[in-house]
C-alpha positions as CSV (number, residue, x, y, z in Angstrom):
1,M,-197.6,-58.3,-106.9
2,A,-198.2,-55.5,-109.4
3,N,-199.5,-53.3,-106.6
4,A,-196.4,-53.9,-104.4
5,A,-194.1,-53.0,-107.3
6,A,-196.1,-49.8,-108.1
7,N,-195.9,-48.7,-104.4
8,N,-192.1,-49.0,-104.3
9,Q,-191.5,-46.9,-107.4
10,P,-190.8,-43.1,-107.0
11,A,-193.8,-40.7,-107.5
12,G,-192.4,-39.3,-110.7
13,P,-192.9,-35.5,-111.4
14,W,-195.3,-34.9,-108.5
15,P,-193.9,-34.0,-105.1
16,Q,-194.8,-36.1,-102.1
17,M,-196.9,-34.4,-99.5
18,R,-198.1,-35.3,-96.1
19,S,-201.8,-34.8,-95.5
20,G,-201.6,-33.3,-92.0
21,P,-200.3,-29.8,-92.9
22,L,-202.7,-29.6,-95.8
23,I,-205.7,-30.4,-93.5
24,V,-204.5,-27.9,-90.9
25,G,-204.0,-25.2,-93.5
26,G,-207.4,-25.8,-95.0
27,A,-209.0,-25.6,-91.6
28,L,-207.2,-22.3,-90.9
29,V,-208.3,-20.8,-94.2
30,G,-211.9,-21.8,-93.5
31,A,-211.8,-20.3,-90.0
32,G,-210.3,-17.1,-91.4
33,A,-213.0,-16.9,-94.0
34,A,-215.7,-17.3,-91.3
35,V,-214.1,-14.5,-89.2
36,A,-214.0,-12.3,-92.3
37,L,-217.6,-12.9,-93.0
38,V,-218.6,-12.0,-89.5
39,G,-216.6,-8.8,-89.6
40,L,-218.2,-7.9,-92.9
41,A,-221.7,-8.5,-91.5
42,I,-220.9,-6.3,-88.5
43,A,-219.4,-3.5,-90.5
44,G,-222.2,-3.7,-93.1
45,S,-225.0,-3.4,-90.5
46,H,-223.2,-0.4,-88.9
47,V,-223.0,1.4,-92.3
48,A,-226.6,0.7,-93.1
49,A,-227.8,2.0,-89.7
50,A,-225.7,5.1,-90.0
51,T,-227.0,5.7,-93.5
52,R,-230.6,5.4,-92.3
53,Q,-230.0,7.8,-89.5
54,W,-228.4,10.3,-91.9
55,L,-231.4,10.1,-94.2
56,R,-233.8,10.7,-91.4
57,E,-231.9,13.9,-90.4
58,L,-232.0,15.4,-93.9
59,E,-234.3,18.4,-94.5
60,T,-235.3,17.3,-97.9
61,P,-235.8,13.6,-98.6
62,P,-233.7,12.2,-101.5
63,S,-236.9,11.4,-103.5
64,Q,-238.1,15.0,-103.4
65,L,-234.6,16.3,-104.2
66,A,-234.4,14.0,-107.2
67,R,-237.8,15.1,-108.4
68,L,-236.8,18.8,-108.1
69,K,-233.5,18.2,-110.0
70,W,-235.4,16.4,-112.7
71,E,-237.9,19.3,-113.1
72,Q,-234.9,21.7,-113.2
73,A,-233.2,19.7,-115.9
74,K,-236.4,19.4,-118.0
75,T,-236.9,23.2,-117.8
76,A,-233.3,23.9,-118.7
77,A,-233.5,21.6,-121.7
78,A,-236.7,23.1,-122.9
79,A,-235.3,26.7,-122.6
80,G,-232.1,25.6,-124.4
81,A,-234.1,24.0,-127.2
82,N,-236.3,27.1,-127.5
83,S,-233.3,29.4,-127.6
84,W,-231.6,27.3,-130.2
85,Q,-234.7,27.2,-132.5
86,T,-235.7,30.9,-132.1
87,H,-232.2,32.4,-132.4
88,P,-231.8,34.8,-135.4
89,N,-229.0,32.7,-136.8
90,A,-231.2,29.7,-136.9
91,K,-233.4,31.4,-139.5
92,I,-230.6,32.3,-141.9
93,R,-230.1,29.8,-144.7
94,I,-226.5,29.5,-145.9
95,L,-226.4,28.7,-149.6
96,A,-223.7,26.5,-150.8
97,R,-221.3,27.8,-153.4
98,R,-221.6,26.3,-156.8
99,S,-218.5,24.3,-157.6
100,G,-218.2,25.9,-161.0
101,S,-218.0,29.5,-159.8
102,G,-214.4,29.9,-160.8
103,R,-213.0,30.7,-157.4
104,A,-210.7,28.4,-155.6
């Protein structure tokens, strides 16, 4: 008896929905996601193959180019440090003024 009374009362603040359109919408979203994943896989494999082909055609492999640039950077840093340390201005000591010298 209590169940029959509860079924006849309005749903309250929640809207009433039919399950059919929700099931169809969910199925379409799932199918769209599957199609998107297939498209992503096809495009990704094409980009990977094109990148491999491009790397094979390079004159200097990226690993050798990175090693060369690293050696250039180390040499430039050493030259800069040496220049900074041996510059004539690096040997001059600037004496701080005494605060009681009378000049403002």
